[in-house]
C-alpha positions in Angstrom: -114.4 164.2 201.7 -111.4 164.0 203.9 -109.7 160.6 204.2 -108.7 159.3 207.5 -105.0 158.9 208.1 -104.1 155.4 208.8 -102.4 155.0 212.2 -99.0 153.4 212.0 -98.5 150.7 214.6 -95.8 151.7 217.1 -93.7 149.2 218.9 -94.7 148.8 222.6 -92.7 151.1 224.9 -90.0 149.6 226.9 -90.6 149.9 230.6 -88.0 151.3 232.8 -85.7 148.6 234.1 -86.8 146.2 231.3 -84.1 145.1 228.9 -85.2 145.1 225.3 -85.0 141.6 223.8 -83.0 141.3 220.6 -84.9 140.2 217.5 -84.4 136.6 216.5 -81.8 136.2 213.8 -83.0 135.2 210.4 -81.7 131.8 209.2 -78.8 132.1 206.8 -79.6 131.1 203.3 -77.5 128.2 201.9 -74.7 129.4 199.7 -74.7 128.6 196.0 -71.4 126.8 196.4 -73.0 124.5 199.0 -76.1 123.9 196.9 -73.9 122.9 193.9 -72.0 120.3 195.9 -73.1 116.7 195.4 -72.1 113.7 197.5 -70.0 111.2 195.6 -72.0 108.0 195.1 -69.8 105.0 195.9 -69.9 102.1 193.5 -70.5 98.6 195.0 -69.4 95.5 193.2 -70.0 91.8 194.0 -66.5 90.6 195.0 -67.3 87.2 193.4 -67.9 88.8 190.0 -64.4 89.1 188.6 -65.5 90.2 185.2 -67.4 93.1 186.7 -64.4 94.0 188.9 -62.1 94.1 185.9 -64.6 96.2 184.0 -64.7 98.7 186.8 -60.9 98.8 187.2 -60.5 99.2 183.4 -62.9 102.1 183.2 -61.3 103.7 186.3 -57.9 103.6 184.6 -59.2 105.0 181.3 -60.9 107.8 183.2 -57.8 108.7 185.2 -55.5 108.7 182.2 -57.7 111.1 180.3 -56.5 113.7 182.9 -53.0 113.4 181.3 -53.4 112.4 177.7 -56.2 112.6 175.0 -57.8 109.3 173.9 -57.6 108.1 170.3 -61.1 107.0 169.1 -60.1 106.1 165.5 -59.6 102.4 166.1 -62.9 102.1 168.0 -64.7 104.1 165.3 -63.3 101.6 162.7 -64.7 98.6 164.7 -68.1 100.4 165.1 -68.2 101.0 161.4 -67.6 97.2 160.7 -70.4 96.4 163.1 -72.7 98.9 161.5 -72.0 97.6 158.0 -72.5 93.9 159.1 -75.9 94.9 160.7 -76.9 96.6 157.4 -76.3 93.4 155.5 -78.2 91.4 158.1 -81.2 93.8 157.9 -81.1 93.7 154.1 -81.2 89.9 154.1 -84.1 90.0 156.5 -86.3 92.7 155.2 -85.5 93.0 151.5 -88.8 93.3 149.6 -88.0 90.4 147.3 -90.0 87.1 147.2 -88.1 84.0 148.4 -87.2 82.2 145.2 -85.8 85.4 143.7 -84.1 86.5 146.9 -81.6 83.6 147.1 -78.7 85.6 145.6 -79.4 88.5 148.0 -79.6 86.2 151.0 -76.4 84.4 150.0 -74.4 87.6 149.5 -75.7 89.4 152.6 -75.4 86.4 154.8 -71.8 85.7 153.6 -70.7 89.3 154.1 -72.3 89.4 157.5 -70.3 86.4 158.7 -67.1 87.6 157.1 -67.3 91.0 158.8 -68.2 89.3 162.1 -65.2 87.1 161.7 -63.0 90.1 161.1 -64.3 91.7 164.3 -63.6 88.5 166.2 -60.1 88.3 164.8 -59.4 91.9 165.8 -60.7 91.4 169.3 -58.8 88.1 169.9 -55.5 88.7 168.1 -55.0 92.4 167.8 -56.7 94.1 170.8 -56.1 91.2 173.1 -55.9 92.8 176.6 -55.9 96.4 175.4 -58.4 98.7 177.1 -57.6 102.0 175.4 -55.3 103.9 173.0 -54.2 107.6 173.3 -52.8 110.2 170.9 -49.4 111.8 171.2 -49.2 115.0 173.3 -49.1 118.3 171.5 -46.7 121.1 172.2 -49.5 122.9 174.1 -49.5 120.0 176.6 -45.8 120.5 177.5 -45.7 121.4 181.2 -42.1 120.5 182.1 -38.8 120.0 180.5 -38.6 116.6 182.3 -41.4 115.1 180.1 -40.2 112.2 177.9 -40.0 113.3 174.3 -41.5 110.0 173.3 -44.9 111.2 174.7 -44.9 113.9 172.0 -44.0 111.4 169.2 -46.1 108.3 170.0 -49.4 107.6 171.5 -49.9 105.1 174.3 -51.5 101.6 174.4 -52.9 100.6 177.8 -53.2 96.9 178.6 -54.6 95.1 181.6 -54.8 91.6 182.9 -56.8 90.1 185.8 -56.4 86.3 185.8 -59.2 84.2 187.1 -59.1 83.3 190.8 -56.3 85.8 191.3 -56.3 88.8 193.6 -53.7 90.7 191.5 -54.5 93.1 188.7 -51.8 94.1 186.2 -51.7 97.2 184.1 -49.1 98.2 181.4 -48.5 101.5 179.7 -46.6 101.2 176.5 -45.9 103.3 173.4 -47.8 102.7 170.1 -44.6 102.4 168.0 -45.1 101.3 164.4 -43.5 98.0 163.4 -41.3 99.7 160.8 -40.0 102.2 163.3 -36.5 101.5 164.6 -37.8 102.0 168.2 -40.3 99.1 167.7 -37.8 96.5 169.2 -37.7 98.6 172.4 -41.4 98.6 173.2 -41.1 96.5 176.2 -38.1 98.4 177.5 -39.9 101.7 177.1 -43.0 100.6 179.1 -44.1 100.8 182.7 -46.0 98.1 184.6 -47.8 97.9 187.9 -49.3 94.9 189.7 -51.9 95.8 192.3 -53.9 93.8 194.7 -57.6 94.4 194.1 -58.0 94.7 197.9 -56.3 98.0 197.5 -59.3 99.5 195.7 -62.2 97.4 197.0 -63.2 97.0 200.7 -64.7 93.8 202.1 -68.2 95.0 201.2 -67.2 95.6 197.6 -67.2 99.4 197.6 -64.8 100.8 195.0 -62.1 103.4 195.8 -62.1 105.4 192.5 -59.9 108.2 194.0 -57.3 105.7 195.2 -57.1 104.1 191.8 -56.7 107.5 190.1 -53.8 108.3 192.4 -52.0 105.1 191.6 -52.6 105.6 187.8 -51.2 109.1 188.1 -48.0 107.7 189.8 -47.6 105.1 187.1 -48.0 107.8 184.4 -45.4 110.0 186.1 -43.0 107.1 185.9 -43.5 106.9 182.2 -43.2 110.6 181.9 -39.9 110.6 183.8 -38.7 107.6 181.8 -38.5 105.6 185.0 -38.9 102.2 183.3 -37.2 100.2 186.0 -39.3 101.5 188.8 -41.5 98.9 190.6 -45.0 99.1 191.8 -45.7 95.5 192.5 -48.0 94.4 195.3 -47.5 90.8 194.4 -43.7 90.9 195.0 -44.2 92.9 198.2 -46.6 90.3 199.5 -44.2 87.5 198.9 -41.4 89.3 200.8 -43.7 89.8 203.8 -44.7 86.1 204.0 
């Protein structure tokens, strides 16, 4: 039995004098590069919350410095270990499967050790860390990008300190070397450091939106001063404001 051939649909003929209409262009597909882009979400802070503002600035400085130097987590890990051990003693005192009269020695020992370790942590935070927000490791030879880099960066790590007094608009940050007390260079820590005083209005607008990119640029400038051993350079918004008044 013969099969009927299916007729292919032919386009309608173009009449004489009629211009053939071009087919509608297909919409272009979004490129992979465009699809991968994400808008930066701006962080908004209550301008009356100075603790939160300092926290945001501290985190921004730490993040910006990680583009130049590696962070040292050893000190933070040591403090976390103390916290963990103190919590273990507290949990032991609370949930030890020993009846009360016989558990007095365990409660006394665990409770005493918990308060001792908590006191050590408080001492470290108050008298050792003080206003320190991060520590870094020395640069390795692989990080050498220029002959103008200070040799101290390859010998010592950095200690980053910040200060934001209450009811003040000025935020202070200091980059100094982590020089051991027995090192002959220890007496020159302050001489071999760089400092900047910025108005918080430089990084927060009147609605409280944070300029993370602007802060990162200022931190990079401050680090370049340390790298070039420009210890006498000034980046002080407070002094500049007094001169203009």
